[in-house]
N, C-alpha and C positions, 0 to 999 in steps of 0.2 A: 280442865278450865276452860269456862269459854273466850272465844278470841274476843277482842273491845266491840267489834261490830256484833257477834252473837249478845253481848251484854247491851249493847244499845240496843239492838232490838226488842229484848227482852224487856228491860226497864222502858221502853215508849209502849209495846203490849201494854202492859202491866196500867198504864195512863186509862187506857180505852174502858176500863172495869171499873172507873173514878166515881159512877154514881154507884155498885153494888159495895165497894170500900167506903166508900164515906155512911150509907147508909149502917155500917158496922161500928165506923171510928164513932161518926157524930148522932146519928139516929140513938145506937142499942147503946157504946160504951159508954156514951157522956164527952169523946173525947174531942181534939180539932176538928175539922174537915184533913179529909184524906192529902188536900191539895196542899196542907202545911207541912207534911211529912213527903212530901211526894220535893217540895223546895229544896230541903236539908236534904234528899239522894242526891239530887240534879248537882248541888253546887260539890258534894265530896269528891264523885265521879266525873263531876265537871275538871277539875283539878288534877285529875288524874288523867282522863280524856289527852287534856292540851299538856300533859307532862310526856304521855305516849307517843304522841302527833305532834311534837313539838316542831318539828322541821319541817314539814309538809301541810300543817294548817297556812289556811291562805285568810288575814285581815284585811277587810274589807273598808270604806269610809265607814258603810254602816255599823259596823261592830266600833268601830273610833268613837261615833255620835254618843251611842249607848253606852259607851264608859267614860264620855265626859260628863253625860248625866248622870250616872252615879257617881260620880267623883264629887258631882254639884250641888246632890242632895246630900251627901255626907258633909261636906261642907257647911250648909246650912245647917247640918243636927247640931252640930257644935254654937248654933247662937241663937237656934228657936228651944232650945231646952230639950229635946229629944234622946240628944246625946246621954245627958243626967239623968233621964229618967229609964230610959230603954236599953243604953250601953250602943256596943254598934250594931250588932246583932239582931235590928229589929224588923219587922216583920217586911217591911219595905224594901228594906236593903237585900234582905233574905229574896224577896221576886226579883228586884230589877238585876240581883245575879244572878241566879238562876234562871233567868231568861237572857241573861249574856253567854251562858254556861249553853242552854239549849239550842239555841242559834247557831255557834260555834260547833256543837256537835251533829247536829241534823245536817248541817252544809257541808261536812267533813265526813260522813258516812254513804256510805255505798248500800243501798236496801237490798235487801232480794226478795225476788219476786212471790215467792213464797210467804215472808211476812207480809206482803201488800193484801196478798190475797186471804189469807188468814187475819188482818184487818177491816179487811170490806165486809167479812162477815159479821163479824162483832158489830161492824157499824149498821150493817142491816140487822140485823137483830134486836140492837138499840133502838133504831126508828121502828119497829114496828113494835116493841115493847114499850117505848114511849106513845102510840099513838092510841093504845090500848087501855094505859095510866093513866092518860087525860081524859079520856071516855068517863072512865070511872068515878074522878075527881068532879066531873061533871056533874056528877050525880051524887057524889058522896067527897066532899070539898077535907074533909079531917083525913083521908086516906092518903100515906104517906105523905103527909102535910109538918112538913118541915120548920113552917115561918112560928110556931111557936117557942122553938128550940132559938131560933136566932134571935126573935124577941128577947130571952134570956142573956143570951150574950148582947145584947147593945144592938137588937137591930129596928125595922121602923115599922113596927106591927099596924100600924094603921093606912101602909100602902099597902100592906097584904091580908085587909077584909074589906067586907064589904057587902052587895050586895053582890048574886049569882054572874052579874055582867060585869063587878067592881073588880072581886075577887082575883089576885094573881095566881095562877096554877103553875105549878115549878114542873109537871109528868116527875120524872125520878130521877130529876136532877137539883135538884132543893137543897139538899144534904151535901151536897158538894159546894153551892153558894149561890146566893139570893139569886146572882145574874145567869147562872149558870146555861141555862136554859136557853140565852138569848146570846150569848158568847161564847160558850161550847158545841151548843146541839144546831144553832143553826148555822154556825161556820162546818162542820164535820157533815148536815144533810147538804153545803153546798160542795164538798168534796165530792160527797159518793155520788151526785147526781152529774157533776162535770165528769168523773169516771164513768160515769155509767154510758154519759152521752159520748163522751169520747172515744170508748171502746164498742159506739153507735150498738148499746144493747137498750130494745125496746121497751123493754119491760121498765124504765125508768121512772114513768108516771106513776106505778102503785106505792114508789117508795117518796115523791113527791106530793101526793095526794095525801098518807098518811105522815111526813111533816107537818103538811097545811095545816092539817087537822088538830094537832099538837099547838104549832103557832097562832090559829084563830081562838081556839080556849084558853090559853095563859092569859087573855084582855091584855099582855102587851103593845101598845099600840107599834112599839119601837121594832118589836119581834115582827108584827103581821108586815110591817114594810119588809123586813129583813129577808124573808121566804117571798114577795114580790121581787128583791134584789136576784134571789136565788134562780125564779122561773127567766128570768132574763136571760141567762145562759141559752136557754132554748132558741130564743131569736139567730141569738149566735152562729150558733149548729144549723139552724137553717139558711146560714151563708146570705141572710137578707133579701133585699130583692123583691117586688113588690109580694113575688109567691110564698116567700119567706114570711113576710109579713101576715099576710090573709093565714098562712097555718099555724101562727105563734098565739091570734089572735083567738083563733079558733079552738086552741089547743086549751087556752088562760080562759074562755067562755065556759067550756066544758069542767075546767075542773071546779071552778066557783061556781057553777050552778050545781057539779056536784056535792059540792061543800052545803051547799044552802040546801039540799034538797035531803042529805044524811041529817043536819044539825036541825031541819025543823022538823023531822020525823023524829028527835031528838028533844022537841018541847021548848026550843031555843026562840027566842023573842027578838028579832032583828031591832026591830025600834026600840025596844028597851036596850039593846046593844048600843046602838046607834045614839040615844039619848045620854046614856049613864056612863059610858066607856068612850066609845068614839070620839064625840063631842059632846062631853060632860061639863068645858067649860065656857060652852055655849059660842065662843069664837076664837080665834088663835090670838088673840090680842089680849085674854083673858088666862092664858096658861102662863104655868111658871116658867116655860123654858123662854118664851115671849118675854116676860117680866125681865127674867137673869139678864139681859141688855141693856133693862137700867138700874141693875146694880151695877155690872160691869164697868158701863159708862163711867160711874160714883168712884168706885174704888180703884180702878186700873190706873188711872191718874196719878194717884196718891204715890206708889211705888213699883212704875213701868218698866224698869230694867230687870229689877232680882227679885221684885214680888215682896209677898209677907212670911214666905216661907216657910207657913203652916197653910194646911186646907183651908180651916175656918176659922178666922178671929171670933172674937164676940160680938162686933162692930158687926164683921158680914153675918154673923149669924142670927142676928136680933132684924136686920134687913131682909131677908129672905125668908125670917119667920112672917114680914111684915105684908108680903107679897104670898104667901100661902106656899113655903118650899123649906125645906132645911139646908139648903146651899146654892152658889150659883149653878143653876141644872143644866150646863151646858160646859161639857169635857173641855174643850177648845176655852172656853172662855175661863175658868174656872182654874184652869193650870198657869194664863194669862196672870191671873191676878195674885196666884199661888205664889209664882216661880219667875214670874216676870218673861219680858224680853230674851233674858239671857237662857233659863232653865228651858225655854219654852222653841228657842232657838234649836238645843239638841235633841229634845223628845220629839217637835213635830217634825225633824230634820230626821230621824231615826226611822219615823211613822213614812214619813215620804221618799225615803229609800229604798225601806223595806215592799211597799205598794209598788214603785218601779221596779223593781227588783223581780216580782210576782209575776207583772204586766208584761216584762220583757220575757219572761219566759212563758207566761202565757199565748205572746203573738208566734214565739217562734215554734211552740209543741202543739199551738191550738187546744189546749187542756186549758180552761176555765173555772173552774172548780174553788183552787186554791186563792186566786184573785179575787173573787167575789166572797172566799169568805174571809178574807182582811178588811173588804170595802162593806161587810159587816159592821165590824168591829168598828172602823173610822164611821159609818152613817152611826154609830151609837153614842159616839162621841156627843154627839148633836142632840142627844136628849139625856144623860145621864152622866157620871163621872168616874170614871172608871180605867185608869191609866196604866194597869198591868196587860199583858199578854198569855200569861201565866195561867191560859185555858186548852183543855186538852184537844179543844176541837181546833183553835187556831195551831197549837201545836203540830196537827196531822195535817193540816194545811202546809203547812212546811215541809212534813216528811214528804207529801204524796207530792209537792213541788220539785222537791229534790231530784226524787223517784222517777218520774216520769219525764225531767229533762235528763237524765243519766240514760234512761231507755231511749229517748229518742234520739241521742245523739250517736248512740251506739249504733243504731239503726240507719242513722245517715253517711254514720263511717263505714258500715258494711256495707252499703248501696254504692254507696263512694268509691270503694276498693273493689268491688264487683267491675263497676263501669268503665274503672283504669286498668283492670283484669291484674288485679294485685292478686 
């Protein structure tokens, strides 16, 4: 029988194959995305894990904030009709409970070097395959296109159709979730680049270029900016200074010049892309994200402390349509309207403590991949409404944070012992 550590690593390793598993479950069999089943798996396994390791598990403010948030959402479900319609095991509750278990499991597991090496190999293959599929989708947007399937499940087809420069391309990640390429692929690219830089691997630029190709071809603006965030790790590893900044600017210039040449050869019209996608609204004041502030200022004062208890009321839905959106399209603002100051205190508090934990770890180990991975998620909340962190890219950001910190601490301990003559 596998030990609990082996079992944990095996289950987490399976997450790396989410695009393949989801293509089979959602794309071929017509079932749910594989993430739906992983949530159940980690809920049940999490109970077993906590039972087996109860005496040694460390709970911090991070966990308590999230537990309070889960309880807050459950309490609201008795008043907003969700419990009557769906019962206790709603999709949202499962996501939040499985997230709690994931955090507990990861930060109470010592990951083996072999597991990390195998994970890096799969991530590298994922980046290569993702870039190839993105290029194919540029010529044939129907290739591995999951958008029609999501439309049948209640997706927003209008957001995923349009001209060559408007249509969203999700590479191999579309069958997992419509935002998987932004909330899983970009974070896991950050993990990979950070790990390669941490280990002084000069070949990191190859995977950075491939990741950039997929990011640009998505036509998702928040994803493009997420890629830029990932590149900032290079500046940190250059140890700042004038020389480091110059080297960073030169490298980024080379990367974007390379992108320009490759996409120009492929027939990419950057003027059309600029007008139809990057600044399609004409100015920032005309974007749905900017207009979301107007709706926020109107609806938030009505229920400031506890919110409306639901993601969208009919009134908010109609007001959003009036400004060309489906919702208050800024995650932070939408959450304040939906769950008020109290609920947002728990949610934002959890995010802050998690970001703080990753930042302190990065400062300690000099490995920045995981911190920037979560920074990408926090950035995404300025342009979309997605409160779940149950994305395999983010999950592996936590895995690598734990592994690097443990490994670094062990090396520090050995070094200290040698100096003391132990």
